All heavy atoms as a GROMACS GRO file, in nm:
protein
  525
    1MET      N    1  -2.747   0.051   2.555
    1MET     CA    2  -2.735  -0.068   2.473
    1MET      C    3  -2.588  -0.096   2.444
    1MET      O    4  -2.511  -0.004   2.421
    1MET     CB    5  -2.813  -0.047   2.343
    1MET     CG    6  -2.826  -0.170   2.261
    1MET     SD    7  -2.932  -0.286   2.347
    1MET     CE    8  -2.951  -0.408   2.227
    2ILE      N    9  -2.552  -0.221   2.447
    2ILE     CA   10  -2.413  -0.259   2.418
    2ILE      C   11  -2.407  -0.330   2.283
    2ILE      O   12  -2.498  -0.404   2.247
    2ILE     CB   13  -2.355  -0.347   2.531
    2ILE    CG1   14  -2.206  -0.366   2.513
    2ILE    CG2   15  -2.427  -0.478   2.541
    2ILE    CD1   16  -2.134  -0.412   2.635
    3ASP      N   17  -2.302  -0.304   2.211
    3ASP     CA   18  -2.282  -0.364   2.080
    3ASP      C   19  -2.268  -0.516   2.094
    3ASP      O   20  -2.192  -0.565   2.178
    3ASP     CB   21  -2.157  -0.304   2.016
    3ASP     CG   22  -2.129  -0.359   1.879
    3ASP    OD1   23  -2.209  -0.331   1.788
    3ASP    OD2   24  -2.028  -0.430   1.865
    4LYS      N   25  -2.342  -0.591   2.012
    4LYS     CA   26  -2.339  -0.738   2.020
    4LYS      C   27  -2.202  -0.795   1.988
    4LYS      O   28  -2.161  -0.895   2.046
    4LYS     CB   29  -2.445  -0.797   1.928
    4LYS     CG   30  -2.584  -0.774   1.979
    4LYS     CD   31  -2.687  -0.845   1.895
    4LYS     CE   32  -2.825  -0.812   1.950
    4LYS     NZ   33  -2.922  -0.912   1.917
    5LYS      N   34  -2.130  -0.732   1.898
    5LYS     CA   35  -1.995  -0.780   1.864
    5LYS      C   36  -1.902  -0.763   1.984
    5LYS      O   37  -1.824  -0.852   2.016
    5LYS     CB   38  -1.942  -0.705   1.743
    5LYS     CG   39  -1.813  -0.760   1.691
    5LYS     CD   40  -1.770  -0.694   1.562
    5LYS     CE   41  -1.642  -0.756   1.512
    5LYS     NZ   42  -1.599  -0.698   1.386
    6LEU      N   43  -1.910  -0.649   2.052
    6LEU     CA   44  -1.830  -0.626   2.172
    6LEU      C   45  -1.867  -0.727   2.279
    6LEU      O   46  -1.779  -0.787   2.342
    6LEU     CB   47  -1.850  -0.483   2.224
    6LEU     CG   48  -1.782  -0.451   2.357
    6LEU    CD1   49  -1.630  -0.463   2.347
    6LEU    CD2   50  -1.821  -0.311   2.403
    7LEU      N   51  -1.996  -0.749   2.300
    7LEU     CA   52  -2.041  -0.844   2.401
    7LEU      C   53  -1.987  -0.984   2.373
    7LEU      O   54  -1.948  -1.055   2.466
    7LEU     CB   55  -2.194  -0.846   2.407
    7LEU     CG   56  -2.256  -0.937   2.511
    7LEU    CD1   57  -2.210  -0.902   2.652
    7LEU    CD2   58  -2.408  -0.930   2.504
    8SER      N   59  -1.981  -1.022   2.248
    8SER     CA   60  -1.932  -1.156   2.213
    8SER      C   61  -1.782  -1.172   2.242
    8SER      O   62  -1.734  -1.284   2.258
    8SER     CB   63  -1.961  -1.188   2.067
    8SER     OG   64  -1.878  -1.112   1.982
    9MET      N   65  -1.709  -1.061   2.250
    9MET     CA   66  -1.565  -1.067   2.277
    9MET      C   67  -1.531  -1.058   2.425
    9MET      O   68  -1.424  -1.101   2.467
    9MET     CB   69  -1.493  -0.954   2.203
    9MET     CG   70  -1.495  -0.970   2.054
    9MET     SD   71  -1.396  -0.847   1.967
    9MET     CE   72  -1.494  -0.698   1.990
   10LEU      N   73  -1.622  -1.002   2.504
   10LEU     CA   74  -1.594  -0.983   2.646
   10LEU      C   75  -1.624  -1.110   2.725
   10LEU      O   76  -1.718  -1.182   2.696
   10LEU     CB   77  -1.679  -0.869   2.702
   10LEU     CG   78  -1.647  -0.729   2.654
   10LEU    CD1   79  -1.750  -0.631   2.707
   10LEU    CD2   80  -1.508  -0.689   2.698
   11VAL      N   81  -1.542  -1.134   2.827
   11VAL     CA   82  -1.566  -1.244   2.921
   11VAL      C   83  -1.545  -1.190   3.062
   11VAL      O   84  -1.482  -1.086   3.082
   11VAL     CB   85  -1.472  -1.365   2.897
   11VAL    CG1   86  -1.499  -1.430   2.763
   11VAL    CG2   87  -1.327  -1.327   2.911
   12CYS      N   88  -1.596  -1.262   3.157
   12CYS     CA   89  -1.578  -1.225   3.297
   12CYS      C   90  -1.430  -1.235   3.333
   12CYS      O   91  -1.368  -1.340   3.307
   12CYS     CB   92  -1.662  -1.319   3.384
   12CYS     SG   93  -1.637  -1.296   3.561
   13PRO      N   94  -1.372  -1.133   3.394
   13PRO     CA   95  -1.230  -1.140   3.431
   13PRO      C   96  -1.203  -1.240   3.543
   13PRO      O   97  -1.090  -1.284   3.560
   13PRO     CB   98  -1.196  -0.997   3.474
   13PRO     CG   99  -1.326  -0.932   3.504
   13PRO     CD  100  -1.431  -1.002   3.422
   14VAL      N  101  -1.305  -1.280   3.616
   14VAL     CA  102  -1.287  -1.375   3.726
   14VAL      C  103  -1.297  -1.519   3.677
   14VAL      O  104  -1.209  -1.601   3.701
   14VAL     CB  105  -1.391  -1.349   3.838
   14VAL    CG1  106  -1.382  -1.453   3.947
   14VAL    CG2  107  -1.374  -1.209   3.895
   15SER      N  108  -1.406  -1.550   3.605
   15SER     CA  109  -1.431  -1.689   3.565
   15SER      C  110  -1.398  -1.718   3.419
   15SER      O  111  -1.396  -1.834   3.378
   15SER     CB  112  -1.578  -1.723   3.588
   15SER     OG  113  -1.658  -1.648   3.498
   16LYS      N  114  -1.376  -1.613   3.340
   16LYS     CA  115  -1.353  -1.624   3.196
   16LYS      C  116  -1.476  -1.678   3.122
   16LYS      O  117  -1.468  -1.721   3.008
   16LYS     CB  118  -1.231  -1.712   3.163
   16LYS     CG  119  -1.105  -1.675   3.238
   16LYS     CD  120  -1.060  -1.534   3.208
   16LYS     CE  121  -0.928  -1.505   3.275
   16LYS     NZ  122  -0.930  -1.398   3.369
   17ALA      N  123  -1.592  -1.674   3.185
   17ALA     CA  124  -1.717  -1.719   3.125
   17ALA      C  125  -1.781  -1.605   3.045
   17ALA      O  126  -1.752  -1.488   3.069
   17ALA     CB  127  -1.813  -1.768   3.234
   18PRO      N  128  -1.870  -1.639   2.952
   18PRO     CA  129  -1.940  -1.535   2.875
   18PRO      C  130  -2.031  -1.450   2.963
   18PRO      O  131  -2.070  -1.492   3.073
   18PRO     CB  132  -2.021  -1.613   2.772
   18PRO     CG  133  -2.014  -1.755   2.810
   18PRO     CD  134  -1.908  -1.773   2.913
   19LEU      N  135  -2.064  -1.333   2.913
   19LEU     CA  136  -2.147  -1.238   2.986
   19LEU      C  137  -2.282  -1.222   2.920
   19LEU      O  138  -2.296  -1.241   2.799
   19LEU     CB  139  -2.076  -1.102   2.992
   19LEU     CG  140  -1.940  -1.104   3.061
   19LEU    CD1  141  -1.863  -0.978   3.029
   19LEU    CD2  142  -1.957  -1.119   3.211
   20ILE      N  143  -2.380  -1.184   3.000
   20ILE     CA  144  -2.515  -1.157   2.951
   20ILE      C  145  -2.544  -1.010   2.980
   20ILE      O  146  -2.521  -0.962   3.091
   20ILE     CB  147  -2.618  -1.246   3.024
   20ILE    CG1  148  -2.587  -1.393   2.999
   20ILE    CG2  149  -2.760  -1.212   2.978
   20ILE    CD1  150  -2.667  -1.487   3.086
   21TYR      N  151  -2.597  -0.940   2.880
   21TYR     CA  152  -2.629  -0.799   2.897
   21TYR      C  153  -2.766  -0.785   2.962
   21TYR      O  154  -2.865  -0.839   2.914
   21TYR     CB  155  -2.628  -0.727   2.763
   21TYR     CG  156  -2.670  -0.582   2.772
   21TYR    CD1  157  -2.600  -0.493   2.852
   21TYR    CD2  158  -2.778  -0.534   2.702
   21TYR    CE1  159  -2.637  -0.360   2.862
   21TYR    CE2  160  -2.817  -0.401   2.710
   21TYR     CZ  161  -2.744  -0.315   2.790
   21TYR     OH  162  -2.782  -0.184   2.799
   22ASP      N  163  -2.771  -0.714   3.074
   22ASP     CA  164  -2.897  -0.683   3.142
   22ASP      C  165  -2.931  -0.538   3.108
   22ASP      O  166  -2.874  -0.445   3.165
   22ASP     CB  167  -2.882  -0.700   3.294
   22ASP     CG  168  -3.008  -0.669   3.371
   22ASP    OD1  169  -3.110  -0.630   3.309
   22ASP    OD2  170  -3.007  -0.685   3.494
   23GLN      N  171  -3.022  -0.523   3.014
   23GLN     CA  172  -3.057  -0.389   2.965
   23GLN      C  173  -3.124  -0.306   3.073
   23GLN      O  174  -3.100  -0.186   3.083
   23GLN     CB  175  -3.149  -0.402   2.844
   23GLN     CG  176  -3.177  -0.270   2.776
   23GLN     CD  177  -3.255  -0.289   2.646
   23GLN    OE1  178  -3.283  -0.400   2.605
   23GLN    NE2  179  -3.289  -0.179   2.584
   24GLU      N  180  -3.205  -0.368   3.156
   24GLU     CA  181  -3.278  -0.297   3.261
   24GLU      C  182  -3.184  -0.228   3.359
   24GLU      O  183  -3.204  -0.114   3.398
   24GLU     CB  184  -3.369  -0.394   3.336
   24GLU     CG  185  -3.456  -0.328   3.439
   24GLU     CD  186  -3.547  -0.429   3.509
   24GLU    OE1  187  -3.613  -0.507   3.439
   24GLU    OE2  188  -3.548  -0.429   3.633
   25LYS      N  189  -3.077  -0.298   3.399
   25LYS     CA  190  -2.983  -0.242   3.496
   25LYS      C  191  -2.857  -0.189   3.432
   25LYS      O  192  -2.770  -0.135   3.501
   25LYS     CB  193  -2.947  -0.348   3.601
   25LYS     CG  194  -3.065  -0.387   3.686
   25LYS     CD  195  -3.026  -0.487   3.792
   25LYS     CE  196  -3.148  -0.523   3.876
   25LYS     NZ  197  -3.119  -0.631   3.968
   26ASP      N  198  -2.844  -0.205   3.299
   26ASP     CA  199  -2.725  -0.162   3.226
   26ASP      C  200  -2.599  -0.222   3.288
   26ASP      O  201  -2.507  -0.151   3.327
   26ASP     CB  202  -2.718  -0.010   3.217
   26ASP     CG  203  -2.638   0.036   3.096
   26ASP    OD1  204  -2.628  -0.038   2.997
   26ASP    OD2  205  -2.584   0.149   3.101
   27GLU      N  206  -2.599  -0.356   3.293
   27GLU     CA  207  -2.488  -0.431   3.351
   27GLU      C  208  -2.457  -0.551   3.262
   27GLU      O  209  -2.541  -0.596   3.185
   27GLU     CB  210  -2.524  -0.486   3.489
   27GLU     CG  211  -2.552  -0.385   3.595
   27GLU     CD  212  -2.595  -0.448   3.725
   27GLU    OE1  213  -2.671  -0.547   3.725
   27GLU    OE2  214  -2.552  -0.397   3.829
   28LEU      N  215  -2.336  -0.602   3.280
   28LEU     CA  216  -2.297  -0.728   3.218
   28LEU      C  217  -2.292  -0.832   3.330
   28LEU      O  218  -2.218  -0.815   3.427
   28LEU     CB  219  -2.162  -0.716   3.149
   28LEU     CG  220  -2.159  -0.619   3.032
   28LEU    CD1  221  -2.018  -0.606   2.977
   28LEU    CD2  222  -2.254  -0.663   2.923
   29VAL      N  223  -2.368  -0.938   3.314
   29VAL     CA  224  -2.384  -1.037   3.420
   29VAL      C  225  -2.309  -1.165   3.385
   29VAL      O  226  -2.318  -1.215   3.272
   29VAL     CB  227  -2.534  -1.068   3.442
   29VAL    CG1  228  -2.552  -1.177   3.547
   29VAL    CG2  229  -2.609  -0.942   3.481
   30CYS      N  230  -2.239  -1.221   3.483
   30CYS     CA  231  -2.173  -1.350   3.468
   30CYS      C  232  -2.237  -1.447   3.566
   30CYS      O  233  -2.226  -1.429   3.688
   30CYS     CB  234  -2.023  -1.338   3.496
   30CYS     SG  235  -1.941  -1.498   3.487
   31VAL      N  236  -2.303  -1.548   3.513
   31VAL     CA  237  -2.368  -1.647   3.598
   31VAL      C  238  -2.264  -1.730   3.671
   31VAL      O  239  -2.279  -1.762   3.789
   31VAL     CB  240  -2.462  -1.737   3.514
   31VAL    CG1  241  -2.521  -1.849   3.598
   31VAL    CG2  242  -2.573  -1.654   3.451
   32ALA      N  243  -2.154  -1.765   3.604
   32ALA     CA  244  -2.051  -1.852   3.662
   32ALA      C  245  -1.989  -1.792   3.788
   32ALA      O  246  -1.970  -1.862   3.888
   32ALA     CB  247  -1.943  -1.882   3.558
   33SER      N  248  -1.957  -1.664   3.785
   33SER     CA  249  -1.894  -1.601   3.902
   33SER      C  250  -1.996  -1.535   3.995
   33SER      O  251  -1.963  -1.500   4.107
   33SER     CB  252  -1.792  -1.496   3.857
   33SER     OG  253  -1.858  -1.389   3.791
   34GLY      N  254  -2.118  -1.516   3.944
   34GLY     CA  255  -2.221  -1.451   4.025
   34GLY      C  256  -2.198  -1.301   4.040
   34GLY      O  257  -2.239  -1.242   4.140
   35LEU      N  258  -2.135  -1.241   3.940
   35LEU     CA  259  -2.105  -1.098   3.946
   35LEU      C  260  -2.172  -1.023   3.831
   35LEU      O  261  -2.191  -1.078   3.723
   35LEU     CB  262  -1.954  -1.076   3.938
   35LEU     CG  263  -1.872  -1.131   4.054
   35LEU    CD1  264  -1.722  -1.117   4.025
   35LEU    CD2  265  -1.907  -1.062   4.184
   36ALA      N  266  -2.203  -0.896   3.858
   36ALA     CA  267  -2.259  -0.807   3.757
   36ALA      C  268  -2.169  -0.684   3.747
   36ALA      O  269  -2.142  -0.618   3.848
   36ALA     CB  270  -2.401  -0.766   3.793
   37TYR      N  271  -2.122  -0.657   3.626
   37TYR     CA  272  -2.030  -0.547   3.601
   37TYR      C  273  -2.108  -0.427   3.546
   37TYR      O  274  -2.182  -0.442   3.449
   37TYR     CB  275  -1.921  -0.590   3.502
   37TYR     CG  276  -1.838  -0.704   3.555
   37TYR    CD1  277  -1.873  -0.836   3.528
   37TYR    CD2  278  -1.727  -0.680   3.634
   37TYR    CE1  279  -1.799  -0.941   3.578
   37TYR    CE2  280  -1.652  -0.785   3.686
   37TYR     CZ  281  -1.689  -0.915   3.657
   37TYR     OH  282  -1.616  -1.019   3.709
   38PRO      N  283  -2.088  -0.309   3.604
   38PRO     CA  284  -2.162  -0.192   3.557
   38PRO      C  285  -2.112  -0.143   3.422
   38PRO      O  286  -1.998  -0.168   3.383
   38PRO     CB  287  -2.135  -0.088   3.666
   38PRO     CG  288  -2.001  -0.125   3.720
   38PRO     CD  289  -1.996  -0.276   3.713
   39ILE      N  290  -2.200  -0.073   3.352
   39ILE     CA  291  -2.163  -0.004   3.228
   39ILE      C  292  -2.184   0.145   3.257
   39ILE      O  293  -2.294   0.188   3.290
   39ILE     CB  294  -2.250  -0.050   3.110
   39ILE    CG1  295  -2.230  -0.198   3.085
   39ILE    CG2  296  -2.217   0.033   2.985
   39ILE    CD1  297  -2.321  -0.257   2.981
   40ARG      N  298  -2.076   0.220   3.247
   40ARG     CA  299  -2.081   0.364   3.275
   40ARG      C  300  -2.040   0.442   3.151
   40ARG      O  301  -1.934   0.416   3.095
   40ARG     CB  302  -1.988   0.399   3.391
   40ARG     CG  303  -2.030   0.333   3.520
   40ARG     CD  304  -1.950   0.385   3.638
   40ARG     NE  305  -1.982   0.307   3.757
   40ARG     CZ  306  -1.895   0.239   3.829
   40ARG    NH1  307  -1.768   0.240   3.798
   40ARG    NH2  308  -1.935   0.170   3.935
   41ASP      N  309  -2.124   0.535   3.111
   41ASP     CA  310  -2.097   0.616   2.992
   41ASP      C  311  -2.066   0.527   2.871
   41ASP      O  312  -1.972   0.553   2.796
   41ASP     CB  313  -1.983   0.715   3.017
   41ASP     CG  314  -2.015   0.812   3.128
   41ASP    OD1  315  -2.132   0.856   3.136
   41ASP    OD2  316  -1.925   0.845   3.207
   42ALA      N  317  -2.143   0.419   2.857
   42ALA     CA  318  -2.132   0.324   2.746
   42ALA      C  319  -2.003   0.242   2.749
   42ALA      O  320  -1.966   0.179   2.650
   42ALA     CB  321  -2.148   0.393   2.612
   43ILE      N  322  -1.933   0.241   2.862
   43ILE     CA  323  -1.808   0.164   2.875
   43ILE      C  324  -1.824   0.061   2.986
   43ILE      O  325  -1.850   0.097   3.102
   43ILE     CB  326  -1.689   0.257   2.907
   43ILE    CG1  327  -1.673   0.361   2.797
   43ILE    CG2  328  -1.561   0.177   2.927
   43ILE    CD1  329  -1.575   0.471   2.830
   44PRO      N  330  -1.808  -0.069   2.954
   44PRO     CA  331  -1.815  -0.171   3.058
   44PRO      C  332  -1.698  -0.158   3.156
   44PRO      O  333  -1.583  -0.143   3.115
   44PRO     CB  334  -1.803  -0.303   2.980
   44PRO     CG  335  -1.833  -0.268   2.839
   44PRO     CD  336  -1.793  -0.125   2.821
   45VAL      N  337  -1.728  -0.159   3.284
   45VAL     CA  338  -1.626  -0.151   3.388
   45VAL      C  339  -1.599  -0.294   3.434
   45VAL      O  340  -1.671  -0.348   3.517
   45VAL     CB  341  -1.672  -0.061   3.506
   45VAL    CG1  342  -1.562  -0.052   3.610
   45VAL    CG2  343  -1.710   0.077   3.455
   46MET      N  344  -1.495  -0.354   3.378
   46MET     CA  345  -1.468  -0.496   3.400
   46MET      C  346  -1.368  -0.518   3.514
   46MET      O  347  -1.270  -0.590   3.501
   46MET     CB  348  -1.416  -0.558   3.270
   46MET     CG  349  -1.508  -0.541   3.151
   46MET     SD  350  -1.672  -0.612   3.177
   46MET     CE  351  -1.631  -0.783   3.193
   47LEU      N  352  -1.395  -0.457   3.626
   47LEU     CA  353  -1.311  -0.472   3.745
   47LEU      C  354  -1.390  -0.545   3.853
   47LEU      O  355  -1.502  -0.506   3.885
   47LEU     CB  356  -1.268  -0.336   3.798
   47LEU     CG  357  -1.186  -0.248   3.704
   47LEU    CD1  358  -1.170  -0.108   3.763
   47LEU    CD2  359  -1.050  -0.311   3.679
   48GLU      N  360  -1.331  -0.649   3.910
   48GLU     CA  361  -1.399  -0.725   4.014
   48GLU      C  362  -1.438  -0.634   4.131
   48GLU      O  363  -1.545  -0.650   4.189
   48GLU     CB  364  -1.309  -0.839   4.062
   48GLU     CG  365  -1.375  -0.929   4.163
   48GLU     CD  366  -1.287  -1.043   4.208
   48GLU    OE1  367  -1.169  -1.051   4.167
   48GLU    OE2  368  -1.337  -1.126   4.286
   49SER      N  369  -1.354  -0.537   4.162
   49SER     CA  370  -1.382  -0.447   4.274
   49SER      C  371  -1.503  -0.357   4.248
   49SER      O  372  -1.562  -0.304   4.341
   49SER     CB  373  -1.259  -0.363   4.305
   49SER     OG  374  -1.225  -0.283   4.194
   50GLU      N  375  -1.540  -0.338   4.122
   50GLU     CA  376  -1.655  -0.254   4.087
   50GLU      C  377  -1.782  -0.336   4.066
   50GLU      O  378  -1.891  -0.280   4.054
   50GLU     CB  379  -1.625  -0.175   3.959
   50GLU     CG  380  -1.516  -0.072   3.974
   50GLU     CD  381  -1.558   0.045   4.062
   50GLU    OE1  382  -1.674   0.089   4.054
   50GLU    OE2  383  -1.473   0.093   4.139
   51ALA      N  384  -1.769  -0.467   4.059
   51ALA     CA  385  -1.884  -0.554   4.034
   51ALA      C  386  -1.965  -0.574   4.162
   51ALA      O  387  -1.914  -0.560   4.272
   51ALA     CB  388  -1.836  -0.690   3.983
   52ARG      N  389  -2.092  -0.609   4.141
   52ARG     CA  390  -2.176  -0.643   4.255
   52ARG      C  391  -2.212  -0.790   4.245
   52ARG      O  392  -2.216  -0.848   4.136
   52ARG     CB  393  -2.302  -0.557   4.259
   52ARG     CG  394  -2.401  -0.587   4.150
   52ARG     CD  395  -2.534  -0.511   4.168
   52ARG     NE  396  -2.625  -0.550   4.061
   52ARG     CZ  397  -2.707  -0.654   4.065
   52ARG    NH1  398  -2.712  -0.730   4.172
   52ARG    NH2  399  -2.785  -0.684   3.962
   53GLU      N  400  -2.235  -0.851   4.360
   53GLU     CA  401  -2.277  -0.990   4.362
   53GLU      C  402  -2.426  -0.997   4.328
   53GLU      O  403  -2.504  -0.919   4.380
   53GLU     CB  404  -2.252  -1.052   4.499
   53GLU     CG  405  -2.106  -1.077   4.528
   53GLU     CD  406  -2.084  -1.160   4.654
   53GLU    OE1  407  -2.160  -1.257   4.676
   53GLU    OE2  408  -1.992  -1.125   4.727
   54ILE      N  409  -2.461  -1.090   4.240
   54ILE     CA  410  -2.601  -1.105   4.204
   54ILE      C  411  -2.667  -1.202   4.302
   54ILE      O  412  -2.601  -1.289   4.361
   54ILE     CB  413  -2.620  -1.151   4.058
   54ILE    CG1  414  -2.555  -1.286   4.033
   54ILE    CG2  415  -2.568  -1.046   3.962
   54ILE    CD1  416  -2.584  -1.344   3.894
   55SER      N  417  -2.797  -1.186   4.320
   55SER     CA  418  -2.872  -1.272   4.411
   55SER      C  419  -2.895  -1.409   4.347
   55SER      O  420  -2.878  -1.428   4.226
   55SER     CB  421  -3.008  -1.208   4.443
   55SER     OG  422  -3.088  -1.206   4.327
   56LEU      N  423  -2.935  -1.505   4.427
   56LEU     CA  424  -2.966  -1.638   4.379
   56LEU      C  425  -3.078  -1.632   4.274
   56LEU      O  426  -3.072  -1.700   4.171
   56LEU     CB  427  -3.006  -1.729   4.495
   56LEU     CG  428  -3.041  -1.873   4.459
   56LEU    CD1  429  -2.925  -1.942   4.387
   56LEU    CD2  430  -3.078  -1.950   4.583
   57GLU      N  431  -3.178  -1.547   4.300
   57GLU     CA  432  -3.288  -1.533   4.204
   57GLU      C  433  -3.238  -1.479   4.070
   57GLU      O  434  -3.279  -1.526   3.964
   57GLU     CB  435  -3.398  -1.440   4.261
   57GLU     CG  436  -3.473  -1.498   4.378
   57GLU     CD  437  -3.399  -1.481   4.511
   57GLU    OE1  438  -3.306  -1.396   4.520
   57GLU    OE2  439  -3.434  -1.553   4.606
   58GLU      N  440  -3.149  -1.380   4.075
   58GLU     CA  441  -3.092  -1.325   3.952
   58GLU      C  442  -3.010  -1.431   3.879
   58GLU      O  443  -3.017  -1.444   3.757
   58GLU     CB  444  -3.003  -1.204   3.982
   58GLU     CG  445  -3.078  -1.079   4.021
   58GLU     CD  446  -2.983  -0.968   4.060
   58GLU    OE1  447  -2.904  -0.986   4.156
   58GLU    OE2  448  -2.986  -0.863   3.995
   59LYS      N  449  -2.933  -1.506   3.955
   59LYS     CA  450  -2.850  -1.611   3.896
   59LYS      C  451  -2.936  -1.714   3.823
   59LYS      O  452  -2.906  -1.752   3.710
   59LYS     CB  453  -2.766  -1.678   4.006
   59LYS     CG  454  -2.649  -1.755   3.956
   59LYS     CD  455  -2.564  -1.800   4.073
   59LYS     CE  456  -2.423  -1.827   4.025
   59LYS     NZ  457  -2.333  -1.863   4.131
   60GLU      N  458  -3.045  -1.756   3.886
   60GLU     CA  459  -3.135  -1.852   3.824
   60GLU      C  460  -3.201  -1.792   3.698
   60GLU      O  461  -3.214  -1.860   3.597
   60GLU     CB  462  -3.241  -1.898   3.923
   60GLU     CG  463  -3.185  -1.983   4.034
   60GLU     CD  464  -3.284  -2.012   4.146
   60GLU    OE1  465  -3.394  -1.950   4.148
   60GLU    OE2  466  -3.251  -2.094   4.232
   61TYR      N  467  -3.240  -1.666   3.708
   61TYR     CA  468  -3.303  -1.599   3.594
   61TYR      C  469  -3.208  -1.593   3.474
   61TYR      O  470  -3.244  -1.628   3.362
   61TYR     CB  471  -3.349  -1.459   3.635
   61TYR     CG  472  -3.395  -1.375   3.519
   61TYR    CD1  473  -3.518  -1.398   3.460
   61TYR    CD2  474  -3.314  -1.274   3.468
   61TYR    CE1  475  -3.562  -1.321   3.352
   61TYR    CE2  476  -3.356  -1.197   3.361
   61TYR     CZ  477  -3.479  -1.221   3.303
   61TYR     OH  478  -3.521  -1.146   3.196
   62PHE      N  479  -3.086  -1.546   3.497
   62PHE     CA  480  -2.991  -1.532   3.388
   62PHE      C  481  -2.942  -1.667   3.336
   62PHE      O  482  -2.914  -1.683   3.218
   62PHE     CB  483  -2.873  -1.443   3.427
   62PHE     CG  484  -2.911  -1.298   3.433
   62PHE    CD1  485  -2.920  -1.232   3.555
   62PHE    CD2  486  -2.942  -1.227   3.318
   62PHE    CE1  487  -2.957  -1.098   3.561
   62PHE    CE2  488  -2.980  -1.094   3.323
   62PHE     CZ  489  -2.988  -1.030   3.446
   63ALA      N  490  -2.934  -1.767   3.423
   63ALA     CA  491  -2.898  -1.901   3.378
   63ALA      C  492  -3.003  -1.955   3.282
   63ALA      O  493  -2.971  -2.020   3.183
   63ALA     CB  494  -2.882  -1.994   3.498
   64SER      N  495  -3.128  -1.923   3.308
   64SER     CA  496  -3.236  -1.969   3.219
   64SER      C  497  -3.234  -1.894   3.086
   64SER      O  498  -3.280  -1.945   2.986
   64SER     CB  499  -3.372  -1.954   3.286
   64SER     OG  500  -3.410  -1.818   3.296
   65LYS      N  501  -3.180  -1.773   3.084
   65LYS     CA  502  -3.174  -1.694   2.960
   65LYS      C  503  -3.062  -1.741   2.868
   65LYS      O  504  -3.066  -1.717   2.748
   65LYS     CB  505  -3.150  -1.546   2.991
   65LYS     CG  506  -3.274  -1.473   3.038
   65LYS     CD  507  -3.247  -1.328   3.058
   65LYS     CE  508  -3.248  -1.257   2.924
   65LYS     NZ  509  -3.246  -1.113   2.934
   66LYS      N  510  -2.962  -1.810   2.923
   66LYS     CA  511  -2.848  -1.856   2.844
   66LYS      C  512  -2.888  -1.964   2.745
   66LYS      O  513  -2.826  -1.979   2.642
   66LYS     CB  514  -2.737  -1.910   2.934
   66LYS     CG  515  -2.658  -1.802   3.002
   66LYS     CD  516  -2.549  -1.848   3.092
   66LYS     CE  517  -2.494  -1.984   3.077
   66LYS     NZ  518  -2.383  -2.016   3.165
   67THR      N  519  -2.991  -2.039   2.775
   67THR     CA  520  -3.030  -2.151   2.688
   67THR      C  521  -3.133  -2.111   2.587
   67THR      O  522  -3.181  -2.006   2.577
   67THR     CB  523  -3.083  -2.269   2.771
   67THR    OG1  524  -3.194  -2.223   2.849
   67THR    CG2  525  -2.974  -2.324   2.859
   0.00000   0.00000   0.00000
């Protein structure tokens, strides 16, 4: 679980857009850039080189969660 206050301060380093916490995969997802950043040992790894590209289905799912 990630602290809500921390989540509200973090943005995607690529797009500067807000992030969505995916509890199931323990990742921070950015719909704008299409990237998911891992959380390791309770620390978000906010490096583009460590992020994975999310699928179109994931992008649509998380875009619907933003509203």
